[in-house]
TORVEX-188450 format. One line per field, with one value per residue (C-alpha): residue number from 0; residue in one letter; x, y, z. Coordinates in Angstrom, 3 decimals, m for minus. Layout:
BEGIN
seq: (NUM/...) .
type: (a/...) .
c1: (X/...) .
c2: (Y/...) .
c3: (Z/...) .
end
This chain:
BEGIN
seq: (0/1/2/3/4/5/6/7/8/9/10/11/12/13/14/15/16/17/18/19/20/21/22/23/24/25/26/27/28/29/30/31/32/33/34/35/36/37/38/39/40/41/42/43/44/45/46/47/48/49/50/51/52/53/54) .
type: (m/g/k/t/n/e/v/a/g/k/v/r/q/a/a/g/k/a/v/d/n/d/e/e/q/a/k/g/a/a/q/e/v/k/g/k/a/q/v/a/k/g/d/a/k/d/a/v/k/k/v/v/d/k/a) .
c1: (m0.571/m0.302/m3.995/m3.634/m0.541/m2.288/m5.460/m3.312/m1.446/m4.554/m5.877/m2.419/m2.592/m6.062/m5.047/m1.952/m3.961/m6.606/m4.076/m1.930/1.082/3.044/5.423/2.360/0.872/4.379/4.608/1.005/1.633/5.022/3.017/0.338/2.790/4.489/1.150/0.503/3.994/3.145/m0.243/1.581/4.417/1.691/m0.249/2.930/3.688/0.303/0.632/4.116/2.483/m0.330/2.004/4.198/1.182/0.030/3.407) .
c2: (m48.063/m50.778/m51.771/m51.907/m54.187/m56.369/m56.822/m57.265/m59.948/m61.902/m61.857/m62.929/m65.923/m66.904/m66.723/m68.814/m71.240/m71.492/m72.300/m74.410/m71.999/m72.202/m69.410/m66.923/m67.995/m67.232/m63.899/m63.014/m63.970/m61.825/m58.891/m59.417/m59.175/m56.125/m54.400/m55.358/m53.913/m50.799/m50.406/m51.055/m48.562/m45.977/m46.568/m46.306/m42.875/m41.727/m42.666/m40.925/m37.771/m37.780/m37.920/m35.163/m33.016/m33.351/m32.224) .
c3: (22.111/24.712/24.570/20.585/20.958/23.505/21.421/18.112/19.996/21.084/17.343/16.194/18.523/17.506/13.932/14.637/16.328/13.613/10.960/13.330/13.279/16.497/15.488/14.827/18.121/19.876/18.031/19.305/22.897/22.818/21.263/24.050/26.657/25.002/25.103/28.838/29.766/27.922/29.683/33.143/32.174/31.454/34.791/36.642/35.033/35.756/39.459/39.717/38.128/40.523/43.504/42.139/41.467/45.037/46.438) .
end
């Protein structure tokens, strides 16, 4: 889900820029950040799981 939001946000930003719509660009940037946060959360979750599995 994170990568999907990240890519969708980039597309939304580009579309907003193409039609000179600052609001869409901002919404796209926010969606991209949300996606990056979701990816980071998933990575952290995986790292913790690996540590727990080794214990």
